[in-house]
N, C-alpha and C positions, 0 to 999 in steps of 0.2 A: 783229758782221756786223749788217746789216739786219735788223728782222725780230725779234730776239732781246728776250727782256724782259731789262728792266735790274733790280739789285737796290740801285741807288743808294737813301742814307737822306739825311735831313737832316744828319747829323753828316759825310758824305762832303762835301756841298756845303760845308760851314764848313772841313774839312780843305782841299779844292782853294783857298780863298779866303785860309786862312792861309797857304800854300803859297806863293802870288801875293805875300800882303803881305811875306812873308820876302823875297821875291827883290826887290820895290821897296825895302825898306828896306838891305836888302847891296848894292843898287846905288848908292842916296842916298850910303849911307856909303862908298862906294867914289870918288863923284863929288868929296866932301867931304874926301877924306882925301888926295888927290894933293897934292904939293907944286908940279906945274906943271901946264898945261892937259892936256897930252900924258899924264902920269900919271893924272889924274882923269878924263879919259875912259878908260884903259886898266882902271884899277881899276875904276872905274863899269859898263862894260860886262865886263870878265874875270871878275869876281868872281859876279855873276849866270850866266855862262854855262858856268863851273866848275861852278856849284851846280845847274844844270838838266841837265848831263850827268851828273854822279854821281847826281843823283836818277833820272834815265832808265835808269842801268844798276842801279841798287840799291832804289831805294827806291819807285819808281812801282807803282802797284797789277799792270800787264803790265810790270814789270823786266825787262831783258834778264837779268840773272843774279839767281835767289833763292838769295841767302846770308843768312841772317838777322841773323849780325852786323854786316856790312856794309851793311845796310839800315838797323840799329839807328844805327851809327856816322854814316850820311850824314844820318840824320833829326836826329840830334844837334845835328851841324855845320851842315847848313842853318837848321834852325828854332832852334834856340840862336843861332848866329850872327845871325840875324834878330832875334831878342830883344833880342840885345846892342846891335847896331846901332841899332836903337828908342830903347833908353836914350841914345843919345849924340845923336839928331835930333829926339823929341818930346818935350812936357813929360811930368815924371815919372808922372803919373798915369795918362796914355794908354800911357805904357811898360809900367805894372805891368798894366794892364788888359788889352793885348796878351800879357803873359807868361802871364796867367793862362788866357787865351784858347787860347793855343797848347797848356800844360798840361792841361786839361780836356781838349780836343779831341783830343789825342794818347792819354790815358789812355783815352779812350772808343773809339777804334779798336782798342783791344786786351781792354777789359773793358767787361760791361755789354750792354746790349740793341742797340748798335752795333756790336758787334766782330765785325772780320773772322776 
């Protein structure tokens, strides 16, 4: 609500950017994977859409369902899929850097000074 203090920290901002990057990577991978233009468009738009819906239902800070195993599974699926997609899209060094960023950021969401 308006006027409420927020407790957003730097790691939360990085987590949001990592999530957006994972969605972009999934979409780019989908566009490249189709064997026809229609299939490319369906995959390029469909995969990120499914990821967004799953994230909103189970993994978002204000998720519809608070089911920890589902939250963990969706995070592994979306973020892991984004990392795997990055390995097919960008030079290996960038993909490794993204994988490390995803891992460190996710760990810091659960342990340490930025834990939720």
